[in-house]
C-alpha positions as YAML, in Angstrom:
chain: A
units: angstrom
residues:
- id: 1
  name: MET
  ca: [123.79, 105.52, 25.09]
- id: 2
  name: GLN
  ca: [122.95, 107.71, 28.08]
- id: 3
  name: HIS
  ca: [121.76, 110.55, 25.85]
- id: 4
  name: THR
  ca: [119.50, 108.19, 23.90]
- id: 5
  name: LEU
  ca: [118.14, 106.79, 27.17]
- id: 6
  name: SER
  ca: [117.43, 110.29, 28.46]
- id: 7
  name: VAL
  ca: [115.55, 111.22, 25.28]
- id: 8
  name: VAL
  ca: [113.53, 107.98, 25.31]
- id: 9
  name: THR
  ca: [112.69, 108.48, 28.99]
- id: 10
  name: VAL
  ca: [111.57, 112.07, 28.47]
- id: 11
  name: VAL
  ca: [109.42, 111.07, 25.49]
- id: 12
  name: VAL
  ca: [107.81, 108.11, 27.30]
- id: 13
  name: VAL
  ca: [107.10, 110.12, 30.45]
- id: 14
  name: GLY
  ca: [105.99, 113.15, 28.43]
- id: 15
  name: LEU
  ca: [103.46, 111.12, 26.48]
- id: 16
  name: MET
  ca: [102.18, 109.56, 29.73]
- id: 17
  name: VAL
  ca: [101.80, 113.02, 31.24]
- id: 18
  name: GLY
  ca: [99.91, 114.15, 28.15]
- id: 19
  name: VAL
  ca: [97.47, 111.26, 28.33]
- id: 20
  name: GLU
  ca: [96.85, 111.67, 32.05]
- id: 21
  name: PHE
  ca: [96.49, 115.45, 31.71]
- id: 22
  name: ALA
  ca: [94.01, 115.03, 28.87]
- id: 23
  name: VAL
  ca: [91.96, 112.51, 30.84]
- id: 24
  name: GLY
  ca: [91.62, 114.82, 33.84]
- id: 25
  name: VAL
  ca: [91.31, 118.19, 32.14]
- id: 26
  name: PHE
  ca: [89.48, 117.38, 28.92]
- id: 27
  name: LEU
  ca: [87.99, 113.89, 28.62]
- id: 28
  name: ASN
  ca: [86.31, 113.40, 31.99]
- id: 29
  name: PRO
  ca: [84.74, 116.89, 31.96]
- id: 30
  name: ILE
  ca: [83.46, 116.20, 28.43]
- id: 31
  name: PHE
  ca: [82.11, 112.81, 29.55]
- id: 32
  name: GLU
  ca: [80.23, 114.51, 32.41]
- id: 33
  name: GLN
  ca: [78.32, 116.59, 29.84]
- id: 34
  name: LEU
  ca: [77.03, 113.60, 27.86]
- id: 35
  name: PRO
  ca: [73.28, 113.01, 28.16]
- id: 36
  name: ASP
  ca: [71.67, 110.02, 29.85]
- id: 37
  name: ASN
  ca: [74.77, 109.14, 31.89]
- id: 38
  name: GLY
  ca: [76.65, 108.50, 28.64]
- id: 39
  name: GLY
  ca: [79.73, 109.69, 30.47]
- id: 40
  name: LEU
  ca: [79.46, 106.74, 32.80]
- id: 41
  name: ALA
  ca: [79.80, 104.31, 29.90]
- id: 42
  name: ALA
  ca: [82.69, 106.35, 28.49]
- id: 43
  name: ARG
  ca: [84.50, 106.41, 31.83]
- id: 44
  name: GLY
  ca: [83.93, 102.68, 32.24]
- id: 45
  name: ALA
  ca: [85.39, 101.99, 28.79]
- id: 46
  name: GLY
  ca: [88.32, 104.28, 29.57]
- id: 47
  name: ALA
  ca: [88.88, 102.51, 32.87]
- id: 48
  name: ARG
  ca: [89.00, 99.14, 31.13]
- id: 49
  name: ILE
  ca: [91.28, 100.24, 28.27]
- id: 50
  name: LEU
  ca: [93.65, 102.52, 30.17]
- id: 51
  name: GLY
  ca: [93.59, 100.14, 33.13]
- id: 52
  name: LYS
  ca: [95.48, 97.66, 30.94]
- id: 53
  name: VAL
  ca: [97.91, 100.11, 29.32]
- id: 54
  name: MET
  ca: [98.79, 102.57, 32.06]
- id: 55
  name: PRO
  ca: [100.38, 100.11, 34.54]
- id: 56
  name: VAL
  ca: [102.90, 99.07, 31.88]
- id: 57
  name: TRP
  ca: [103.50, 102.71, 30.99]
- id: 58
  name: TYR
  ca: [104.02, 103.78, 34.62]
- id: 59
  name: ILE
  ca: [106.35, 100.88, 35.43]
- id: 60
  name: SER
  ca: [108.31, 101.44, 32.20]
- id: 61
  name: SER
  ca: [108.74, 105.08, 33.16]
- id: 62
  name: VAL
  ca: [110.09, 104.10, 36.57]
- id: 63
  name: VAL
  ca: [112.47, 101.56, 35.04]
- id: 64
  name: LEU
  ca: [113.72, 104.03, 32.43]
- id: 65
  name: GLY
  ca: [114.21, 106.73, 35.05]
- id: 66
  name: SER
  ca: [116.01, 104.31, 37.38]
- id: 67
  name: VAL
  ca: [118.42, 103.15, 34.68]
- id: 68
  name: TRP
  ca: [119.08, 106.74, 33.60]
- id: 69
  name: ALA
  ca: [119.70, 107.83, 37.20]
- id: 70
  name: ALA
  ca: [122.09, 104.91, 37.76]
- id: 71
  name: LEU
  ca: [124.04, 105.59, 34.57]
- id: 72
  name: ALA
  ca: [124.19, 109.33, 35.27]
- id: 73
  name: TRP
  ca: [125.11, 109.02, 38.95]
- id: 74
  name: GLY
  ca: [127.72, 111.65, 39.77]
- id: 75
  name: ASP
  ca: [127.01, 113.69, 36.63]
- id: 76
  name: ALA
  ca: [125.29, 117.05, 36.51]
- id: 77
  name: GLY
  ca: [121.54, 116.53, 36.57]
- id: 78
  name: ALA
  ca: [121.65, 113.07, 38.14]
- id: 79
  name: GLY
  ca: [119.97, 114.35, 41.29]
- id: 80
  name: LEU
  ca: [117.14, 115.78, 39.23]
- id: 81
  name: VAL
  ca: [116.68, 112.47, 37.44]
- id: 82
  name: ALA
  ca: [116.76, 110.54, 40.73]
- id: 83
  name: THR
  ca: [114.19, 112.91, 42.25]
- id: 84
  name: ALA
  ca: [111.99, 112.59, 39.17]
- id: 85
  name: THR
  ca: [112.22, 108.81, 39.41]
- id: 86
  name: ALA
  ca: [111.24, 108.93, 43.08]
- id: 87
  name: LEU
  ca: [108.20, 111.00, 42.08]
- id: 88
  name: LEU
  ca: [107.32, 108.43, 39.42]
- id: 89
  name: VAL
  ca: [107.51, 105.73, 42.11]
- id: 90
  name: LEU
  ca: [105.21, 107.89, 44.26]
- id: 91
  name: SER
  ca: [102.77, 108.11, 41.33]
- id: 92
  name: VAL
  ca: [102.73, 104.31, 41.06]
- id: 93
  name: LEU
  ca: [102.06, 104.00, 44.79]
- id: 94
  name: MET
  ca: [99.30, 106.62, 44.55]
- id: 95
  name: SER
  ca: [97.78, 104.69, 41.66]
- id: 96
  name: ILE
  ca: [97.80, 101.38, 43.51]
- id: 97
  name: ALA
  ca: [96.56, 102.74, 46.82]
- id: 98
  name: LEU
  ca: [94.10, 105.42, 45.72]
- id: 99
  name: LEU
  ca: [93.06, 105.24, 42.09]
- id: 100
  name: VAL
  ca: [93.09, 101.57, 41.05]
- id: 101
  name: PRO
  ca: [90.51, 100.47, 43.64]
- id: 102
  name: ILE
  ca: [88.02, 103.06, 42.38]
- id: 103
  name: ASN
  ca: [88.95, 102.48, 38.74]
- id: 104
  name: SER
  ca: [88.38, 98.73, 39.11]
- id: 105
  name: ARG
  ca: [84.87, 99.34, 40.40]
- id: 106
  name: VAL
  ca: [84.08, 101.89, 37.67]
- id: 107
  name: ALA
  ca: [85.19, 99.43, 34.98]
- id: 108
  name: ARG
  ca: [82.48, 96.99, 36.13]
- id: 109
  name: TRP
  ca: [79.61, 99.45, 36.57]
- id: 110
  name: THR
  ca: [76.53, 99.33, 34.41]
- id: 111
  name: GLU
  ca: [73.32, 101.33, 34.65]
- id: 112
  name: ASP
  ca: [71.87, 98.43, 36.65]
- id: 113
  name: THR
  ca: [74.77, 98.05, 39.09]
- id: 114
  name: LEU
  ca: [75.52, 101.66, 39.99]
- id: 115
  name: PRO
  ca: [76.13, 102.22, 43.69]
- id: 116
  name: ALA
  ca: [74.23, 105.05, 45.35]
- id: 117
  name: ASP
  ca: [77.44, 107.05, 45.80]
- id: 118
  name: TRP
  ca: [78.79, 106.60, 42.27]
- id: 119
  name: ARG
  ca: [79.14, 110.34, 41.61]
- id: 120
  name: GLN
  ca: [81.06, 110.79, 44.85]
- id: 121
  name: GLN
  ca: [83.38, 107.92, 43.90]
- id: 122
  name: LEU
  ca: [84.05, 109.49, 40.50]
- id: 123
  name: GLY
  ca: [84.71, 112.84, 42.18]
- id: 124
  name: ARG
  ca: [87.15, 111.19, 44.59]
- id: 125
  name: TRP
  ca: [88.93, 109.50, 41.69]
- id: 126
  name: ASP
  ca: [89.16, 112.84, 39.87]
- id: 127
  name: ARG
  ca: [90.71, 114.56, 42.92]
- id: 128
  name: PHE
  ca: [93.26, 111.79, 43.38]
- id: 129
  name: HIS
  ca: [93.98, 111.89, 39.65]
- id: 130
  name: TYR
  ca: [94.67, 115.64, 39.75]
- id: 131
  name: GLY
  ca: [97.18, 115.02, 42.54]
- id: 132
  name: ARG
  ca: [98.85, 112.26, 40.56]
- id: 133
  name: VAL
  ca: [99.00, 114.47, 37.47]
- id: 134
  name: ALA
  ca: [100.73, 117.18, 39.52]
- id: 135
  name: VAL
  ca: [103.30, 114.59, 40.66]
- id: 136
  name: ILE
  ca: [104.04, 113.28, 37.17]
- id: 137
  name: VAL
  ca: [104.16, 116.77, 35.64]
- id: 138
  name: THR
  ca: [106.77, 117.67, 38.25]
- id: 139
  name: ALA
  ca: [108.68, 114.46, 37.48]
- id: 140
  name: PHE
  ca: [108.56, 115.26, 33.76]
- id: 141
  name: ALA
  ca: [109.88, 118.78, 34.33]
- id: 142
  name: LEU
  ca: [112.75, 117.43, 36.45]
- id: 143
  name: LEU
  ca: [113.62, 114.88, 33.76]
- id: 144
  name: VAL
  ca: [113.74, 117.62, 31.13]
- id: 145
  name: LEU
  ca: [115.98, 119.70, 33.40]
- id: 146
  name: GLY
  ca: [118.14, 116.61, 34.04]
- id: 147
  name: ILE
  ca: [119.22, 116.32, 30.43]
- id: 148
  name: ALA
  ca: [122.76, 117.65, 30.54]
...
């Protein structure tokens, strides 16, 4: 049971890391190159779609990590799993405090409702996102190391 849980947790978190990495490193830079602010529409659509999926994914990752850490408590690697889970909790807190407020605004923007500082807001979101990606990549690596 614990081995299956560890594999499921690593797969779920690994896929989440892959999506978030791709958004920051590939998709958003590609969107920035689209003509006529086409990237703005793409980022808005991404904010709406991923804004519905990612909260479930993040919370599921925390729950899976927590259950794994509890079941493995006292075993080799349990500390790594607990630390990874704490980092996943940190990523949720970062999301709520830093990224979601900007993302919620971006999801509602149209060409007619753009604030004057929209590029700065997107840049701020990108910087916060890179920090969150670093946190979840570290959590993922610790989970992989925690499989004993």
